[in-house]
C-alpha positions in Angstrom: -0.1 -0.1 0.1 2.9 2.4 0.9 4.7 1.9 -2.3 1.3 2.5 -4.3 1.0 5.7 -2.7 4.4 6.6 -3.0 4.2 6.0 -6.9 0.8 7.7 -7.2 2.3 10.6 -5.4 5.8 10.6 -7.2 3.6 10.7 -10.6 1.2 13.3 -9.7 4.3 15.5 -8.6 6.0 14.9 -12.0 2.7 15.7 -13.8 2.4 19.0 -11.8 5.8 20.1 -12.9 5.3 19.2 -16.3 5.3 22.0 -18.8 6.9 24.6 -16.1 9.8 26.1 -17.6 12.5 28.3 -15.8 12.1 32.1 -15.9 15.6 32.3 -17.7 13.8 30.6 -20.9 11.1 32.7 -21.0 11.1 34.4 -24.9 10.2 38.0 -23.7 8.5 38.6 -26.9 4.5 38.2 -27.0 1.9 38.9 -29.6 -0.5 39.2 -27.1 -1.3 40.0 -23.2 -3.0 36.7 -22.7 -0.1 34.8 -24.2 2.3 37.0 -22.0 0.3 36.4 -18.9 0.2 32.4 -19.4 3.9 32.5 -19.9 4.8 34.9 -17.1 2.5 32.9 -14.7 3.4 29.4 -15.3 7.2 29.7 -15.1 9.2 29.0 -12.2 10.8 32.3 -10.4 13.1 32.5 -7.2 10.5 35.5 -6.1 6.8 34.9 -6.7 4.4 37.0 -4.6 0.5 37.0 -4.9 -1.8 39.5 -3.0 -5.4 39.9 -3.0 -6.4 43.6 -2.0 -9.7 43.5 -0.6 -9.1 47.1 0.9 -8.8 48.2 -2.8 -12.1 49.5 -4.7 -10.0 49.2 -8.2 -7.4 46.7 -7.8 -8.5 43.2 -6.6 -5.2 41.3 -6.9 -1.5 42.0 -7.6 1.4 39.7 -8.8 5.1 39.8 -8.9 7.4 37.8 -10.7 11.1 38.2 -10.3 13.8 35.9 -11.9 16.9 38.0 -10.8 15.5 39.2 -7.6 16.0 42.8 -8.4 13.3 43.5 -11.0 10.4 41.6 -12.6 6.9 41.5 -14.0 4.0 43.2 -12.3 0.8 42.0 -13.1 -2.5 43.8 -12.1 -6.0 42.4 -12.0 -8.8 45.0 -11.5 -12.2 44.7 -10.2 -13.6 45.5 -13.5 -12.0 42.3 -15.2 -9.0 44.2 -16.7 -5.4 42.9 -16.4 -2.3 45.1 -16.7 1.4 43.8 -17.1 4.5 46.1 -16.3 7.7 44.8 -17.1 11.4 45.6 -15.4 9.7 46.8 -12.2 12.3 47.1 -9.4 11.4 45.0 -6.2 11.5 48.2 -4.1 8.5 49.5 -6.1 6.9 46.0 -5.7 7.3 46.3 -1.7 6.0 49.9 -1.6 3.1 49.0 -3.7 2.1 46.0 -1.8 2.0 48.0 1.6 0.5 51.3 0.3 -2.7 52.4 1.8 -4.3 53.2 -1.6 -3.0 50.9 -4.3 -4.9 52.9 -7.0 -3.1 56.2 -6.1 0.4 54.5 -5.7 -0.1 52.6 -9.0 -1.1 56.0 -10.8 1.7 57.9 -9.2 4.5 55.4 -9.3 4.0 52.8 -11.8 1.9 53.8 -14.9 4.1 54.7 -17.9 7.0 54.2 -16.0 7.4 50.3 -16.2 5.7 49.5 -19.9 5.3 45.9 -21.2 5.6 46.1 -25.2 4.2 43.5 -27.4 6.1 42.6 -30.4 
């Protein structure tokens, strides 16, 4: 019984990791934001932060993915079902943003137009 459970668990673990790539292997060029988000969120990163923001009337969730522990991708999900991706966001900006009293104000003042994510 123990061997069977171990084999099942091992197989499930391998299947769960299948398809994940290291963040260093991301192409960095995408045709659509949907394609970019899928790639970014499914890769393995040394730093991956996901935070719900129920105190915000506009921003529902924020995510930060960093490959080099200095800067990374910031993904914003809004209450209006909009998604925004920003690239090369310093981890210090993430730290300030994630603890800001007003996520919307911080976003508009410190992130918008400063860290663009461009499609090819």
